[in-house]
C-alpha positions in Angstrom: -24.2 24.6 -5.2 -21.0 22.9 -6.4 -17.9 25.0 -7.3 -16.6 24.6 -10.8 -13.3 23.6 -9.3 -14.5 21.3 -6.6 -13.0 17.7 -6.8 -15.6 14.9 -6.5 -15.4 11.2 -7.0 -17.8 9.6 -9.5 -18.4 6.3 -11.2 -19.1 5.3 -14.7 -19.8 1.8 -16.0 -19.4 0.4 -19.6 -22.5 1.0 -21.7 -21.9 -2.5 -23.3 -20.0 -4.9 -21.2 -19.8 -7.3 -24.2 -17.7 -4.7 -26.2 -14.1 -5.9 -25.9 -12.8 -2.3 -26.3 -15.4 -0.8 -23.8 -15.8 2.3 -26.0 -18.9 3.8 -24.3 -19.4 4.5 -20.7 -22.4 5.9 -18.7 -22.5 7.6 -15.4 -24.3 5.8 -12.4 -27.1 7.7 -10.8 -25.5 7.5 -7.4 -22.9 10.2 -8.5 -21.0 11.7 -6.8 -20.1 8.8 -4.6 -17.6 10.9 -2.4 -17.0 14.7 -1.9 -14.2 16.3 0.3 -14.9 16.0 4.0 -14.5 18.8 6.5 -11.0 20.0 7.0 -10.0 19.1 3.4 -10.2 21.8 0.7 -12.4 21.5 -2.4 -9.3 21.2 -4.6 -7.4 18.7 -2.5 -9.5 15.5 -2.9 -8.4 13.5 -6.0 -6.9 10.4 -7.6 -8.6 7.3 -5.9 -6.8 4.0 -5.8 -8.3 0.9 -7.4 -10.8 -0.6 -5.0 -10.0 -3.8 -3.3 -12.1 -6.5 -1.5 -11.5 -7.0 2.2 -11.6 -10.3 4.0 -15.1 -9.4 5.4 -16.4 -9.0 1.8 -16.6 -5.2 1.9 -15.0 -3.0 -0.7 -12.5 -0.2 -0.1 -10.5 2.4 -1.8 -8.2 5.1 -0.6 -7.9 8.7 -2.0 -5.2 11.4 -1.5 -5.8 14.6 0.2 -4.2 17.2 2.6 -4.9 19.2 5.8 -3.2 22.4 6.9 -0.2 20.5 8.0 -0.2 17.0 6.5 -0.7 14.7 3.4 -3.3 12.2 4.2 -4.8 9.1 2.8 -8.7 8.7 3.3 -10.4 5.4 3.3 -13.9 4.6 2.0 -15.7 1.5 2.2 -18.8 0.0 0.5 -20.9 -3.3 0.4 -22.2 -2.8 -3.2 -19.7 -0.5 -5.0 -22.4 2.2 -5.3 -22.8 3.7 -1.8 -19.6 4.6 -0.1 -18.8 5.6 3.6 -15.8 7.5 4.8 -14.1 5.7 7.5 -13.4 7.8 10.7 -9.6 6.8 10.8 -7.0 7.7 8.2 -5.4 4.9 6.4 -2.1 6.8 6.6 -0.8 10.2 7.0 2.6 12.1 6.7 3.1 15.4 8.8 4.5 18.3 6.9 4.5 16.7 3.4 1.8 18.6 1.6 -0.7 17.2 -0.9 -0.6 13.4 -1.7 -1.7 12.7 -5.1 -2.4 9.3 -6.8 -2.3 7.1 -3.8 -1.7 3.5 -4.5 -2.2 0.5 -2.1 -2.0 -3.1 -2.8 -0.9 -6.5 -1.5 2.6 -7.6 -2.2 1.5 -11.4 -2.6 -2.1 -12.6 -3.2 -1.3 -16.0 -2.0 0.1 -15.8 1.5 -1.4 -18.7 3.5 -3.6 -18.0 6.6 -1.4 -18.1 9.8 1.9 -17.4 8.0 3.9 -14.1 8.4 1.9 -10.9 8.2 0.7 -10.0 4.8 2.8 -7.1 3.3 1.3 -4.2 1.4 2.7 -1.4 -0.8 1.7 2.1 0.0 2.5 4.7 -2.7 2.0 8.4 -3.0 2.8 11.2 -5.5 4.4 14.1 -3.6 2.7 17.1 -5.2 5.2 19.6 -4.0 8.2 17.6 -5.1 6.6 16.0 -8.2 8.2 12.6 -7.0 6.6 9.3 -6.3 7.4 7.6 -3.1 6.6 4.1 -1.8 6.9 2.1 1.4 6.2 -1.4 2.6 4.1 -2.5 5.7 1.2 -4.1 7.2 -2.4 -3.3 7.2 -4.9 -3.8 9.9 -8.4 -4.2 8.4 -10.2 -3.8 11.6 -8.5 -0.6 12.6 -8.3 0.7 9.0 -4.7 1.4 9.4 -1.6 1.0 7.4 1.9 0.9 9.3 5.2 1.0 7.6 7.7 -1.7 8.5 10.4 0.9 8.9 9.5 4.5 10.0 12.5 6.1 8.5 11.6 4.7 5.2 8.0 6.0 5.1 6.6 7.9 2.0 8.4 11.2 1.6 11.4 9.8 3.5 12.6 6.6 1.9 12.2 4.9 -1.5 11.5 6.9 -4.6 9.7 5.1 -7.4 11.8 6.7 -9.9 14.6 9.2 -10.1 13.5 10.8 -13.3 10.3 12.1 -14.8 8.1 9.2 -13.9 5.2 10.8 -11.8 1.6 10.3 -10.6 1.7 6.4 -11.2 -1.3 4.3 -10.9 -1.7 0.6 -11.0 -4.3 -2.4 -11.2 -3.9 -6.0 -10.8 -4.2 -8.3 -13.8 -5.5 -11.6 -12.5 -5.1 -13.4 -15.8 -1.4 -13.1 -15.9 -0.9 -12.7 -12.2 0.9 -9.4 -12.4 0.3 -5.8 -11.5 0.2 -3.1 -14.4 1.6 0.2 -13.5 1.7 3.4 -15.7 2.5 7.1 -15.0 2.9 10.6 -16.5 6.2 11.5 -18.0 6.7 15.1 -18.7 9.4 16.2 -21.2 11.5 19.4 -20.5 10.0 21.5 -23.2 8.9 25.2 -23.1 5.2 26.0 -23.4 5.9 27.4 -26.9 7.6 24.3 -28.0 4.5 22.2 -26.6 2.3 24.3 -28.8 4.5 24.0 -31.9 4.6 20.2 -31.5 1.0 19.8 -30.8 1.5 17.5 -27.9 2.8 17.7 -24.4 4.0 14.8 -22.1 3.1 11.2 -22.4 1.8 8.3 -20.4 4.1 5.3 -19.8 2.9 1.8 -19.1 5.4 -0.6 -17.4 4.8 -4.0 -19.0 6.3 -7.1 -17.6 9.3 -7.4 -17.0 9.5 -3.7 -16.4 7.2 -3.6 -13.5 7.5 -4.6 -9.8 8.6 -8.1 -8.9 8.0 -8.7 -5.3 9.3 -11.8 -3.3 9.2 -12.1 0.3 10.4 -15.1 2.4 10.3 -13.6 5.9 8.3 -11.3 7.8 10.8 -8.6 7.5 10.6 -6.3 4.3 14.2 -7.0 3.4 14.0 -9.9 1.0 12.8 -8.3 -2.2 13.8 -9.2 -5.8 14.2 -6.4 -8.3 14.6 -6.2 -12.0 16.3 -3.4 -13.8 14.0 -0.9 -15.7 15.8 -0.8 -19.1 16.4 2.7 -20.6 15.4 4.7 -17.4 17.5 3.7 -14.5 21.1 3.5 -13.6 22.6 0.0 -13.0 21.2 -1.3 -9.8 22.1 -5.0 -9.3 20.9 -5.9 -5.9 20.0 -4.6 -2.5 17.7 -4.9 0.6 15.1 -2.4 1.5 16.9 -1.7 4.9 20.3 -1.7 3.2 22.1 0.5 0.6 23.2 0.6 -3.1 26.0 2.1 -5.0 25.3 4.2 -8.1 27.2 2.7 -10.8 27.7 6.2 -12.4 28.7 8.3 -9.2 30.1 5.4 -7.1 28.4 7.0 -4.0 26.2 5.0 -1.6 22.5 5.5 -2.0 19.9 4.5 0.7 17.0 4.9 -1.7 16.8 2.3 -4.3 15.2 4.0 -7.4 12.5 1.7 -9.2 10.6 -1.3 -8.0 9.8 -3.7 -10.7 5.9 -5.8 -10.6 5.6 -9.0 -12.5 
């Protein structure tokens, strides 16, 4: 019997696909499509990524979890988007970093020609213990089902933070019509519980519309050539940097090796 607190992954589809607002949804009979595997707690299995199609035609998604001593990213694959199989190998893991929530994983450039420099991917986690979002850039081996960061010292939990404020639990999807990635996240205000009750609401969801999303531009196989746009109203002045380099905070004048917020167009 399922526990009332057990975290499961399920699918719902539009009841009327012709409805432009997609106002009604129905659950598929195959639910649940995924449950926590051995070694993962029933409350440590949540927030799957958007599914993507691999070069062999199969679909895949990744989901955050944790073991006793590591944050992990599990990988599931499917041929029909209904029945999903857990791959034996982890997509990625981070020893001693606790629960990984809201894992996100996507290509930097959808139009890299075959035979060119290795395709770059963004791997992002929400660090539950810190309530911070981290990301890193690297390569993905489809055959081995393995993501490898370009720079070990800039892996998630060690390097770049998605934001230096309250921007947490970000999720994204690709918009093929406008060729952009849409990102949104939970932003919690610093109110007491009593104030939240009096106000009648607590926290907001913030979407990053273009040009306030990530703008990636790679010209070499090294992840140093990246273009960034300032996130107006949220970040301090960051004019330019490379992933392997450092920046100077315009308010403190101190060097900072962790650029604050990527911006996707």
